[in-house]
LOVEXDREN-635613 format. One record per residue (C-alpha): residue in three letters; x, y, z. Coordinates in steps of 0.1 Angstrom, whole numbers, padded with zeros to 4 digits, always signed. Example, Ala and Ser with C-alpha at 12.3 -4.5 7.8 and 13.67 -1.06 7.14 Angstrom:
2
ALA+0123-0045+0078
SER+0137-0011+0071
# end
This chain:
779
MET+1031+0291-1829
ALA+1054+0283-1859
LYS+1036+0267-1890
CYS+1051+0235-1904
LYS+1038+0209-1927
THR+1056+0174-1926
ASN+1023+0152-1931
CYS+1032+0146-1969
ILE+1031+0108-1962
GLU+1008+0106-1933
LYS+0979+0126-1951
PRO+0977+0104-1983
ILE+0980+0070-1962
SER+0951+0085-1941
LEU+0931+0089-1974
ILE+0939+0058-1989
PHE+0925+0040-1957
GLU+0894+0062-1956
LYS+0885+0048-1992
PHE+0894+0016-1980
GLY+0875+0016-1953
ARG+0845+0030-1973
ILE+0848-0004-1995
VAL+0848-0025-1963
GLY+0815-0006-1952
ASN+0801-0015-1987
TYR+0809-0051-1989
PRO+0813-0063-1953
VAL+0803-0098-1962
VAL+0833-0103-1986
PHE+0858-0090-1961
PHE+0843-0111-1936
ILE+0842-0147-1956
VAL+0875-0144-1975
PRO+0896-0138-1945
LEU+0880-0169-1927
LEU+0887-0190-1959
VAL+0922-0179-1962
ALA+0927-0187-1924
ALA+0913-0221-1930
GLY+0937-0229-1959
LEU+0965-0217-1941
GLY+0958-0234-1908
ALA+0961-0267-1928
GLY+0998-0261-1921
PHE+0994-0273-1886
MET+0994-0310-1901
PHE+1031-0306-1910
LEU+1041-0287-1878
HIS+1057-0319-1864
GLU+1080-0322-1893
GLY+1094-0287-1883
LYS+1101-0297-1844
ALA+1133-0286-1833
ASP+1148-0301-1801
ASP+1185-0299-1805
ILE+1198-0277-1779
GLU+1230-0271-1797
ASP+1215-0260-1828
GLN+1189-0237-1810
PHE+1208-0222-1786
THR+1244-0217-1796
PRO+1256-0192-1823
ILE+1253-0207-1858
ASN+1288-0199-1871
GLY+1306-0197-1835
PRO+1343-0200-1836
ALA+1340-0234-1816
LYS+1320-0250-1845
GLN+1345-0240-1870
GLU+1374-0253-1848
ARG+1353-0287-1843
GLU+1355-0290-1882
ILE+1392-0286-1880
VAL+1394-0311-1853
LEU+1372-0339-1871
LYS+1395-0330-1905
TYR+1427-0340-1888
PHE+1413-0365-1859
PRO+1383-0383-1870
GLN+1365-0402-1845
SER+1381-0436-1839
GLU+1362-0468-1830
HIS+1384-0467-1798
PHE+1365-0447-1775
SER+1382-0419-1756
GLN+1362-0394-1736
LEU+1390-0371-1735
ARG+1394-0370-1773
LEU+1358-0364-1781
SER+1350-0336-1805
SER+1314-0333-1793
GLU+1298-0340-1762
GLY+1290-0377-1771
THR+1259-0396-1766
TYR+1257-0408-1731
ALA+1235-0413-1699
SER+1251-0401-1664
LEU+1242-0403-1629
ILE+1254-0384-1600
ILE+1249-0403-1566
THR+1248-0386-1534
SER+1242-0396-1499
LEU+1212-0380-1479
GLU+1222-0347-1460
GLY+1255-0345-1478
ALA+1270-0375-1457
ASN+1302-0394-1467
ILE+1295-0415-1497
TRP+1328-0433-1496
THR+1318-0463-1476
ASP+1314-0499-1481
ALA+1273-0495-1478
ALA+1271-0468-1502
PHE+1293-0485-1528
THR+1271-0516-1527
GLU+1241-0495-1539
ILE+1263-0479-1564
ILE+1276-0511-1579
GLU+1236-0524-1578
ILE+1228-0492-1596
ASP+1255-0500-1622
ARG+1243-0531-1628
GLN+1206-0521-1634
VAL+1218-0496-1658
LYS+1235-0522-1678
ASN+1207-0545-1677
ILE+1182-0519-1695
THR+1170-0535-1725
THR+1150-0516-1752
GLY+1154-0540-1782
ASN+1191-0535-1779
THR+1214-0542-1745
TYR+1237-0519-1733
GLU+1264-0542-1742
ASN+1259-0541-1780
ILE+1254-0503-1783
CYS+1280-0491-1755
ALA+1310-0472-1768
LYS+1340-0495-1769
THR+1376-0489-1756
LYS+1405-0507-1767
GLY+1415-0533-1743
GLU+1445-0555-1739
PHE+1431-0584-1759
TRP+1397-0573-1767
HIS+1373-0543-1768
LYS+1351-0537-1740
CYS+1326-0511-1731
MET+1334-0477-1716
SER+1339-0483-1678
ASN+1335-0461-1646
PRO+1371-0461-1633
VAL+1363-0460-1597
LEU+1341-0491-1601
GLU+1374-0506-1621
PHE+1398-0498-1594
ILE+1376-0516-1566
ASN+1370-0545-1592
TYR+1332-0541-1587
ASN+1336-0552-1549
SER+1324-0528-1525
ASN+1344-0542-1498
GLU+1377-0530-1514
ILE+1366-0492-1512
ASN+1382-0492-1474
THR+1414-0511-1485
THR+1420-0496-1517
ALA+1442-0464-1517
ILE+1429-0445-1545
THR+1447-0411-1549
TYR+1429-0379-1559
PRO+1426-0365-1586
MET+1449-0386-1605
HIS+1449-0426-1597
ASN+1470-0448-1623
ARG+1472-0422-1647
THR+1434-0415-1649
PHE+1417-0384-1638
LEU+1391-0386-1613
GLY+1380-0349-1610
THR+1351-0354-1629
SER+1342-0387-1615
VAL+1343-0381-1578
GLY+1332-0347-1557
GLY+1331-0333-1524
VAL+1364-0350-1518
GLU+1384-0350-1485
PRO+1419-0363-1488
LYS+1435-0380-1459
THR+1461-0362-1437
GLU+1495-0356-1455
SER+1484-0379-1485
SER+1463-0377-1515
ASN+1444-0409-1509
ILE+1405-0401-1507
SER+1394-0401-1472
SER+1355-0392-1478
ALA+1336-0379-1508
LYS+1302-0367-1509
ALA+1291-0377-1547
VAL+1302-0400-1573
ARG+1293-0399-1611
LEU+1288-0425-1633
PHE+1290-0422-1672
TYR+1275-0444-1698
PHE+1286-0437-1733
LEU+1268-0450-1766
LYS+1281-0453-1800
GLU+1273-0427-1824
GLU+1263-0447-1851
ASN+1224-0457-1846
LYS+1207-0428-1832
THR+1174-0446-1831
GLN+1188-0473-1807
ASN+1205-0450-1786
ASN+1173-0428-1782
LEU+1155-0459-1772
TRP+1179-0469-1746
LEU+1181-0432-1731
THR+1144-0433-1730
GLY+1145-0465-1708
PHE+1172-0451-1689
LEU+1152-0420-1681
LYS+1123-0442-1672
SER+1143-0460-1648
PHE+1162-0432-1630
SER+1143-0398-1637
ASN+1125-0399-1603
TYR+1157-0412-1580
SER+0977-0016-1774
GLU+0945-0002-1778
LEU+0930+0030-1796
ALA+0892+0045-1793
THR+0880+0065-1821
LYS+0843+0079-1819
THR+0820+0082-1847
LYS+0786+0095-1851
VAL+0759+0070-1843
GLN+0733+0079-1869
GLU+0757+0083-1897
GLU+0757+0060-1925
VAL+0779+0028-1919
GLU+0803+0033-1948
ASP+0810+0069-1935
ARG+0817+0056-1900
LEU+0841+0029-1911
ALA+0858+0053-1936
GLU+0863+0078-1909
THR+0873+0050-1886
TYR+0899+0039-1907
LYS+0914+0073-1918
GLU+0917+0084-1881
ALA+0931+0051-1865
ALA+0947+0030-1896
VAL+0977+0053-1893
SER+0985+0044-1856
ILE+0979+0008-1861
THR+1000+0010-1894
ILE+1029+0025-1873
THR+1028-0002-1846
THR+1025-0029-1872
LEU+1056-0019-1892
THR+1076-0011-1860
ASP+1066-0044-1846
VAL+1071-0064-1878
MET+1105-0047-1883
SER+1119-0051-1848
PHE+1111-0089-1850
TYR+1127-0091-1887
ILE+1156-0075-1874
GLY+1160-0102-1850
LEU+1166-0125-1878
LEU+1201-0110-1879
THR+1209-0127-1847
PRO+1231-0158-1851
PHE+1208-0180-1825
ARG+1184-0202-1843
SER+1158-0201-1814
VAL+1159-0164-1815
GLN+1156-0165-1855
SER+1125-0190-1853
PHE+1107-0168-1828
CYS+1112-0136-1849
MET+1102-0152-1880
TYR+1070-0167-1865
THR+1061-0137-1848
SER+1066-0108-1873
THR+1045-0129-1896
ALA+1018-0132-1869
ILE+1015-0096-1864
LEU+1016-0093-1902
PHE+0987-0116-1905
CYS+0969-0098-1874
TYR+0973-0063-1888
ILE+0959-0078-1924
PHE+0927-0093-1903
ASN+0923-0061-1884
ILE+0916-0040-1914
THR+0895-0067-1934
PHE+0879-0091-1909
PHE+0875-0069-1880
GLY+0864-0041-1903
ALA+0838-0062-1917
CYS+0826-0070-1883
LEU+0823-0035-1874
ALA+0804-0029-1905
LEU+0778-0055-1898
ASN+0773-0044-1863
GLY+0770-0008-1877
ARG+0742-0020-1897
ARG+0723-0039-1869
GLU+0727-0007-1849
LYS+0715+0015-1877
GLY+0685-0009-1883
ASN+0678-0005-1844
LYS+0680-0043-1838
HIS+0685-0061-1807
TRP+0725-0070-1801
LEU+0717-0106-1792
THR+0686-0119-1812
CYS+0688-0092-1840
MET+0648-0085-1839
LYS+0638-0051-1844
VAL+0638-0031-1813
PRO+0604-0007-1808
GLU+0611+0030-1807
VAL+0596+0049-1776
ASP+0590+0085-1770
SER+0597+0086-1732
VAL+0626+0108-1719
ASP+0634+0082-1694
ALA+0636+0053-1715
THR+0663+0030-1705
GLY+0674-0004-1716
ASN+0669-0038-1696
VAL+0694-0057-1679
CYS+0707-0074-1712
CYS+0723-0037-1720
VAL+0756-0039-1732
GLY+0759-0003-1751
GLY+0766+0030-1739
ALA+0750+0064-1741
TYR+0758+0092-1769
ASP+0757+0128-1767
LYS+0725+0143-1786
ASN+0744+0172-1799
THR+0775+0156-1813
GLY+0762+0121-1821
THR+0791+0105-1806
ASP+0795+0083-1776
GLU+0797+0101-1743
ALA+0831+0100-1726
MET+0840+0074-1701
PRO+0846+0081-1666
MET+0881+0072-1671
ASP+0886+0098-1699
LEU+0871+0125-1680
PHE+0895+0117-1652
PHE+0925+0120-1676
LYS+0906+0154-1689
ASN+0896+0172-1657
HIS+0921+0160-1631
TYR+0952+0140-1646
SER+0963+0160-1674
PRO+0960+0195-1656
PHE+0979+0181-1626
LEU+1007+0167-1648
THR+1012+0202-1666
LYS+1019+0222-1637
THR+1053+0234-1636
TRP+1065+0218-1604
VAL+1050+0183-1614
LYS+1069+0185-1648
ILE+1101+0193-1627
SER+1094+0165-1601
VAL+1087+0143-1632
CYS+1123+0152-1645
LEU+1138+0145-1613
PHE+1118+0110-1610
TYR+1131+0100-1645
SER+1168+0110-1637
GLY+1165+0085-1608
TYR+1150+0058-1631
LEU+1179+0063-1658
ALA+1205+0062-1629
VAL+1191+0028-1616
SER+1186+0015-1649
ILE+1222+0024-1659
TYR+1235+0008-1628
GLY+1217-0024-1634
CYS+1232-0026-1671
LEU+1264-0027-1653
GLN+1256-0057-1632
LEU+1242-0076-1662
GLN+1253-0111-1663
GLU+1258-0133-1697
GLY+1251-0166-1708
LEU+1225-0193-1707
ASP+1228-0219-1681
LEU+1215-0252-1698
LYS+1195-0262-1664
HIS+1172-0231-1673
LEU+1160-0249-1701
ALA+1143-0274-1683
THR+1113-0271-1657
ASP+1120-0265-1619
GLY+1122-0296-1600
SER+1134-0318-1631
TYR+1160-0343-1628
VAL+1180-0325-1653
GLY+1181-0292-1629
SER+1191-0315-1601
TYR+1218-0330-1621
TYR+1235-0297-1629
ASP+1228-0285-1594
ASP+1248-0313-1579
GLU+1274-0310-1607
ASP+1278-0275-1597
GLN+1280-0283-1561
PHE+1306-0314-1563
PHE+1323-0311-1595
SER+1331-0276-1603
SER+1367-0276-1589
TYR+1378-0292-1622
GLY+1369-0276-1656
PRO+1371-0286-1691
ASN+1403-0305-1702
VAL+1413-0281-1731
MET+1426-0294-1764
LEU+1453-0275-1778
VAL+1458-0284-1817
ILE+1488-0276-1837
THR+1479-0272-1873
ASP+1510-0264-1889
GLU+1517-0292-1912
ASN+1554-0276-1915
PHE+1561-0275-1877
GLN+1596-0292-1869
TYR+1587-0310-1838
TRP+1622-0328-1840
ASN+1641-0292-1839
SER+1653-0282-1807
ASP+1646-0245-1813
ALA+1608-0252-1826
ARG+1604-0273-1793
GLN+1618-0247-1771
ASN+1590-0223-1787
LEU+1563-0248-1782
ASP+1574-0255-1745
SER+1570-0217-1741
CYS+1536-0216-1755
LEU+1525-0245-1732
GLU+1541-0226-1703
ASN+1519-0196-1713
PHE+1489-0218-1711
GLN+1497-0231-1678
ASN+1505-0197-1662
LEU+1469-0189-1669
SER+1449-0185-1636
MET+1421-0212-1644
ALA+1449-0239-1657
SER+1458-0266-1631
LYS+1490-0259-1613
ASP+1490-0294-1594
SER+1519-0315-1603
GLU+1501-0346-1608
ILE+1479-0330-1633
SER+1506-0323-1659
PRO+1496-0312-1696
ILE+1490-0344-1715
SER+1516-0342-1744
TRP+1524-0368-1766
LEU+1557-0351-1778
THR+1570-0352-1741
ALA+1563-0387-1736
TYR+1579-0395-1771
ILE+1612-0376-1758
LYS+1611-0395-1727
PHE+1608-0428-1748
GLY+1638-0420-1769
GLN+1657-0411-1739
SER+1647-0445-1722
PHE+1657-0465-1755
SER+1687-0443-1763
ILE+1671-0432-1794
ASN+1679-0398-1810
VAL+1648-0377-1817
SER+1664-0346-1826
GLY+1669-0356-1863
GLU+1642-0358-1887
THR+1646-0392-1902
GLN+1652-0409-1868
PHE+1620-0387-1853
LYS+1597-0402-1879
GLN+1612-0437-1880
ASN+1603-0443-1845
LEU+1572-0423-1843
THR+1549-0450-1855
THR+1561-0474-1832
PHE+1558-0453-1800
LEU+1522-0443-1812
SER+1511-0479-1815
PHE+1515-0488-1778
SER+1519-0457-1761
GLY+1480-0447-1764
PHE+1487-0415-1782
SER+1479-0427-1817
GLU+1448-0406-1816
ASP+1468-0375-1808
VAL+1491-0374-1840
ASN+1479-0373-1876
PHE+1511-0388-1890
THR+1502-0395-1929
ASN+1526-0402-1958
ASN+1555-0397-1934
LYS+1544-0363-1925
ILE+1528-0347-1891
LEU+1498-0330-1904
ALA+1485-0322-1870
SER+1489-0329-1835
ARG+1472-0322-1801
MET+1478-0320-1764
PHE+1457-0312-1734
ILE+1455-0287-1706
GLN+1433-0294-1673
THR+1413-0262-1661
VAL+1403-0258-1625
ASN+1377-0235-1607
ILE+1353-0230-1637
ARG+1322-0223-1616
THR+1302-0195-1631
ALA+1294-0180-1664
VAL+1320-0152-1657
ASP+1347-0180-1653
GLU+1338-0197-1686
LYS+1338-0167-1704
ASN+1372-0157-1690
MET+1386-0191-1696
LEU+1374-0190-1733
ASN+1386-0157-1741
GLU+1421-0161-1724
PHE+1428-0195-1739
ARG+1422-0179-1773
GLU+1443-0149-1766
THR+1471-0172-1756
ALA+1466-0194-1788
GLU+1471-0161-1806
ARG+1505-0151-1788
CYS+1519-0185-1794
GLY+1515-0175-1833
LYS+1536-0146-1828
LEU+1567-0163-1811
GLN+1600-0162-1828
THR+1593-0196-1842
ALA+1555-0194-1848
VAL+1533-0222-1833
ASN+1499-0221-1848
VAL+1479-0236-1821
MET+1441-0236-1820
VAL+1421-0243-1784
TYR+1391-0266-1785
HIS+1366-0283-1761
PRO+1328-0294-1769
ALA+1319-0270-1742
PHE+1333-0239-1760
ILE+1304-0245-1785
TYR+1281-0233-1757
TYR+1308-0207-1741
ASP+1307-0190-1776
GLN+1274-0173-1767
TYR+1296-0151-1744
ALA+1312-0137-1775
VAL+1283-0126-1795
ILE+1254-0124-1772
VAL+1262-0087-1761
SER+1275-0075-1795
ASN+1243-0088-1813
THR+1220-0077-1788
ILE+1235-0039-1790
GLN+1233-0044-1830
ASN+1197-0055-1830
ILE+1187-0027-1806
ALA+1207-0002-1826
VAL+1193-0013-1860
ALA+1157-0014-1846
THR+1161+0019-1831
CYS+1171+0035-1862
VAL+1146+0015-1883
MET+1119+0029-1858
LEU+1132+0065-1865
VAL+1128+0062-1898
ILE+1093+0049-1897
SER+1082+0076-1872
LEU+1096+0101-1892
LEU+1076+0089-1923
LEU+1044+0085-1905
ILE+1044+0107-1877
PRO+1040+0145-1890
ASN+1068+0161-1870
PRO+1105+0153-1870
LEU+1109+0163-1834
CYS+1081+0139-1820
SER+1098+0110-1840
VAL+1129+0119-1823
TRP+1110+0118-1790
VAL+1095+0084-1800
THR+1130+0068-1807
PHE+1143+0084-1773
ALA+1113+0066-1757
ILE+1123+0033-1772
ALA+1159+0036-1762
SER+1150+0046-1727
VAL+1125+0017-1722
ILE+1151-0008-1734
VAL+1178+0007-1710
GLY+1153+0004-1683
VAL+1142-0031-1691
THR+1178-0042-1695
GLY+1189-0027-1661
PHE+1160-0039-1641
MET+1159-0076-1654
ALA+1196-0077-1640
LEU+1185-0064-1609
TRP+1158-0090-1610
ASP+1182-0120-1617
VAL+1177-0123-1653
SER+1208-0129-1675
LEU+1214-0117-1709
ASP+1209-0150-1729
SER+1194-0162-1760
VAL+1162-0165-1741
SER+1162-0127-1727
MET+1175-0117-1763
ILE+1142-0129-1774
ASN+1122-0109-1750
LEU+1142-0078-1756
VAL+1134-0079-1794
ILE+1096-0078-1782
CYS+1108-0051-1760
ILE+1119-0029-1791
GLY+1083-0036-1806
PHE+1063-0030-1775
SER+1082+0002-1763
VAL+1071+0018-1797
ASP+1033+0014-1792
PHE+1029+0037-1761
SER+1053+0066-1770
ALA+1039+0064-1808
HIS+1004+0069-1800
ILE+1007+0096-1774
SER+1032+0116-1797
TYR+1010+0110-1828
ALA+0980+0123-1806
PHE+1000+0151-1794
VAL+1009+0161-1830
ALA+0975+0157-1844
SER+0959+0180-1816
GLU+0941+0211-1832
LYS+0950+0230-1797
LEU+0973+0258-1797
SER+0993+0257-1766
VAL+1018+0227-1759
ASN+1002+0220-1725
GLU+0968+0219-1740
LYS+0982+0195-1768
ALA+0993+0172-1739
LYS+0958+0175-1721
ASP+0942+0167-1753
ALA+0963+0138-1760
LEU+0961+0123-1727
TYR+0921+0127-1726
LYS+0921+0107-1757
LEU+0949+0079-1751
GLY+0954+0080-1716
TYR+0928+0057-1707
PRO+0934+0034-1738
ILE+0969+0033-1728
ILE+0960+0022-1693
GLN+0938-0003-1705
GLY+0961-0019-1729
ALA+0989-0024-1704
ALA+0968-0036-1677
SER+0952-0062-1699
THR+0986-0072-1715
ILE+1000-0076-1678
ALA+0970-0095-1667
GLY+0974-0120-1695
VAL+1010-0129-1687
VAL+1008-0126-1648
VAL+0999-0162-1645
LEU+1035-0170-1659
ALA+1051-0155-1627
ALA+1042-0188-1611
ALA+1056-0210-1639
LYS+1081-0236-1630
SER+1099-0229-1662
TYR+1128-0205-1663
ILE+1117-0194-1701
PHE+1082-0184-1688
ARG+1093-0165-1659
THR+1119-0145-1680
PHE+1093-0139-1706
PHE+1068-0125-1677
LYS+1097-0105-1660
ILE+1105-0088-1692
MET+1070-0082-1705
PHE+1059-0070-1671
LEU+1089-0046-1674
VAL+1084-0036-1708
ILE+1047-0027-1705
LEU+1052-0009-1672
PHE+1079+0013-1682
GLY+1060+0015-1718
ALA+1031+0028-1701
VAL+1045+0052-1676
HIS+1067+0067-1706
GLY+1035+0071-1724
VAL+1013+0088-1699
VAL+1041+0104-1677
PHE+1075+0112-1692
ILE+1067+0117-1727
PRO+1037+0140-1723
VAL+1058+0159-1700
PHE+1089+0160-1723
LEU+1068+0172-1755
THR+1057+0202-1735
PHE+1092+0216-1732
PHE+1093+0222-1772
GLY+1071+0242-1792
ILE+1053+0216-1815
CYS+1032+0225-1847
GLY+1001+0208-1852
ARG+0989+0194-1886
MET+0984+0228-1898
SER+0984+0264-1884
ARG+0948+0277-1879
THR+0956+0311-1877
LYS+0950+0319-1913
PRO+0924+0299-1927
GLU+0924+0315-1960
LYS+0956+0296-1965
ASN+0944+0264-1951
SER+0924+0249-1978
GLN+0926+0214-1962
CYS+0906+0230-1930
GLN+0882+0244-1953
MET+0876+0209-1971
GLN+0874+0193-1939
SER+0847+0220-1927
GLU+0825+0217-1955
LYS+0828+0179-1952
PHE+0818+0182-1917
LYS+0789+0204-1927
ARG+0775+0178-1952
LYS+0780+0150-1929
ALA+0760+0169-1903
GLN+0730+0174-1923
PRO+0713+0139-1922
VAL+0718+0143-1884
SER+0701+0177-1883
THR+0672+0164-1905
ALA+0668+0134-1885
MET+0665+0152-1853
ARG+0637+0179-1869
ASN+0622+0147-1878
GLY+0616+0137-1841
LEU+0645+0111-1840
THR+0661+0130-1813
ASN+0682+0113-1785
GLU+0653+0116-1762
GLY+0629+0094-1786
PHE+0657+0068-1794
ILE+0670+0038-1776
ASP+0705+0023-1784
PRO+0697-0013-1795
ASP+0729-0021-1775
CYS+0708-0010-1743
TYR+0676-0024-1747
# end
């Protein structure tokens, strides 16, 4: 066996924790009380918890500096919100309530009876009063002589008279220059006509003014009230040693392992702060801080509890009453039914092995280290990896907003109906020309602009319906000039007549004409068949790529595309790259930490390999389990990085620390010491989250699925894959035992052991043997 010494960091850390453990053992009351006082003081922060409440979906679940948010700033710069409301020209989603009304069993809703009820529902909505009426807070549109509340066009077309639904010929998707694709769904036109024959859904919108959020929230609350119903380690110490020595030995042996776990977990969560999603950042900040405090309390408060219990045990006091337990000399002495302790070996003075430990030592580990079993494990791992990679290739991206609501919620039903009846038409995308020097009157420039618009119209998701042509103020202006024999090909006449045209044409909000200069203008293109997250991603990418091509024409057309929904679609542009970034950075950090604290470089590489392997497995299998890659699952993948370290790091550390000579014996020794704790930790963790499997929230179910996969695959790596893979390479122990004269550390440990063993021998000579001593935990 080759000699190596790579524990230059692990060894001094162990010695530091040994000294700290002795201090805790000497002053347990201090380390018991101080953490409680700190916890009580910091716990006062709960009083301010409500001030940090965040319930803005856009803020929490969209990229912080997403391109669409920057595009929105440009839109607001050139086209500030007008007092005349226009749903088409909104720079955000707006503040509104909406109803999707369908008939039972999907029957035709385009009937007199159905519209009688729809008109009644509309009346009820407008009569909701919560300190303010709808009439006072509604978004106003510009009427011919006055401003009026934004109305629902279908009801306007029939003059709020249900009898006219059968007598009024309403064409679809355009009627009287009004687009009905988002208002009427499941439409069947009449034969050889675009008139609506039947429909399965009608959607009503009620937009509110943005000025007073408090009044809006009160009214929306009233609206909802009215319509919302339609890992673990075990270290054995000698029972009869001094409490300070026992705790020092415990800290020396266990502290490095829990330090590795804490560092890797905390670092993986802090790395999660690099993500551009506030929900992920908040989760990572809270969780990493919680783990850090958990670590501090483990080595202080919990250590003090162990020391106090050790003193009770040393004093032979009852576990419940703390009263002195009488000593007996009978060989058959046993405890009563209140026994909660265990037996210890009279020769070693340590607790006797648990049956599960013996199972791993006598049955499982010898079986796992057989040659044919190792080959089978390698084949099994190859299958696991193949299925995982296949799943990764099937992974879907994006967060569906309905998943933020609980199952059965009116929100979920609303989005389901929207997908079913209104997915034929997608966003009406805004094309913003931001070039202040663009010459709209120049025929060559206009030709390039027309070429640019044609490129957009040729996209597969752009509407090809002749009735839904792009909404262009420039096209309308040219027709206006032709109608009134106005030459708009010269700069002077183009600008002289533009103000007149904009004032009556309805395009005044589409051109920023300031100081006789067109600073910016915008047009709109209707999209179709945007049904899935993949469609949304493709549409966003293709529109932006087309805008870039427009800037490369002979006469460059600087076009920016925007729609409020793009703010949510931006997650597709960053979710994969950020997930890969987090995993890569975290894996590298885990490798560095492992190299520093695990006294063998090759084992550190195996730990890193296990992390990557578990992450690939979790990602692949979560895709096969209908979990998409979104900000919610990204949070759980960050957890995956931390949890996947625990199993592999502990088993690898135990393998390296083993004093056995052969790799098979090292694997057996590591499984004997940690096989049961790994299974115990995995089972207890899964038992803690299994209740979430039946949760009515997508977020909780996703947490359960990913956590289940992480723990399952992590445990399998810890007790199956990693022990086998470690045996394929010669691994040195802490130090070689073949030449004790060169191993002063072993000599010092031997002398230390002899010194510690003396009190035990003396005690046994004085008659306090195992036969005459009753563990107070078993009395």
